[in-house]
N, C-alpha and C positions, 0 to 999 in steps of 0.2 A: 504494500500500500504506500503510495506517494502522498506525503503531506504537503499541501500547497499553501504557502504563506507569502505574503508580500510585505516588504518593509519600507516605510516612508519616514522621512524626518521633516517636521514642520518647525517654524520659528517658535521659540519658547513663549513669546507674548501672544501666540495664537492657540496654544494648547487649551487654555480655559474656554475659549470660544468653541473649540471642537468638542470638549466635554460637555459644556453647557451647565446651566444652573442645576445643581443636584444631579448631574449626570444625564439630564434630559436629552440633550442633543445626541450624545453617544447612544443612548437607548433608542431614540428615534431612528438613527442611522442603522442600527443593528436590526430593528424590527422591519424597516422598509426594505432592507437588502437581504435579510436572512443570513448575514455574515457577522461573526464575532470580531470585535475590535479589542486590542490591548493597547492602552495608551500609557506611556511612561511620562508622567508630568514633570519629572526632573530633567529628562534629556530631550523631550520633544519627539520621541520615537513612537511610531504607530505600527502595530502589527495587524495585518488583515489576514485572519484565519479563514480561508475560503475552501478548505478541503471537503466540506459537505455541500457545497453549493452546486446546484444543477445548471444554473444559468451563468455562463462565463461573462456575459455582459454586465451582470450585477456587480462583479468584482471591478470591472473597468469603471463603471459609473461611480461606485463607492470610492475608488482610488482618486478619481477626478474631483469628487466632492471634497475629500480630505485635502487635496492639493489646492483647491479653490479657497477653502477656509484658511489654509496656511498662507495663501497668496493675498489675503486681505478681504475677501468677500465675506459678507454676512452669511450665516447659515441659510437664511431664507433665499437669497440669491443663488447660493450654491446648490440648493435642493432642485433647482431648475434642471440640473444635470441628470436627474432621474428620467427625464423625458427622452424618448428614443431619438428624437431629432435634434437634441442638444449636443453641442461640441464644446471643447475646452482647449485653450492653447495658452502657453506661457512664453513670453519673450524674456530673455536674459539681457538686460541693458548692457552688460559688460561685453556682449558680442558686438555691439556697435560702438561702445565708448572706451573699451579697454578697461584698465583698472583705475584710472584717474577719477576720483570722486567728483571733481568739478564738472567733468564731462557727463557723468551719470546724472548729476543734478540738472544739468542743462537739458539733457534728453528727456528726463522725467517732466520737466516744465513744458517742453514742446508737446507732450502728450496731454498733460493736464490743461494747459492754456491759462490765460488770464482769468482768474476767478472760476476756474474749472470749465471754461467755455468749450475748449476743444474736445475734452472728454465727453461733455454733455452732448455736443453736436453729433459726434460719432455714435454715441449710444442711441440718440434719437433717430438719426437717419437710418441706422441698421437694426434697430430694436435689439441691441446687444447690451451687455454689461461689461464694463472695463474697470479693473482695479490696478492702481499704481501703488506698489508696496515694496519697500526695500529697493533692491536692484532688479525688480521684475515688473512687467506689465502683463496682466492676465486678462483673458477674454472668455466670456461665456456668450455663446451665440448659437443660432441654429446652424446646422451643417451647411445649408445653401448660402448663408450670409457670411460664414466664417472667413472665406478667402477674401472677401471684400474688406472686412475689418482688418485682417492680417496685412493685406497690401497697403491699406491706408496708414496703419501704424508704421510699417516699414518705410513708407514714403516720408513720414514725419521724421523718423530716426535718421534717414539719409539726407535730410535737408530740404525736402520739397516745401514750397510755401503752403501755408494753411489753406488759402483759397484754392490752390490747385488740388489739394487733397479732398476738400469738400466737394469740389466739382467732380472729381473722379468718383467719389462715393455716390453722389446724386445720379450720375450717368449709369453707374453699375446697378444701383438699386432700381432705377427706372427700367433697365433692360431685364432685370430679374423678375420684376412684377409683370412685365410684358410676357416673358417666357412662361410664367406661372399661369397667366390668363389663357395663353395659347396651348397649354398642356405639355410643355417641354420639361 
């Protein structure tokens, strides 16, 4: 018999969010996924014990929810990943900025925008959720919109003007809606 377990590490300041008040979040995740979790609150380590799970997608969904909570999303937003059409992606800002903290801060501010405008506009245009946390930018979106959001964030990271990115997203979303209406 093969025992299947996955190991994750989340930031220490997100462990309490994952566990929830009186363990409620952990309990909810276990009940909805049918998977047992072991959370080490001293190290931020999470063990997903999925050896009795019949649905392999349940493990992937639970892993993504844990990563989303670790990446700064609220449990409520993270739970959207239980939907079959939901997708999750994490950008590591160091991939664009190197190790210099001033470059990381600059790129984070390009995604957030003045008073959160850029993040809000991208979320509104694509009906997605974006979290900027530590040196990561995480996205929860539907599968069909994820590539649009990922490309928009990549464009911002690589120096495209905000107006150019907004225009790109608007055109892509218009095309996506047209394709949906036509049944593609």
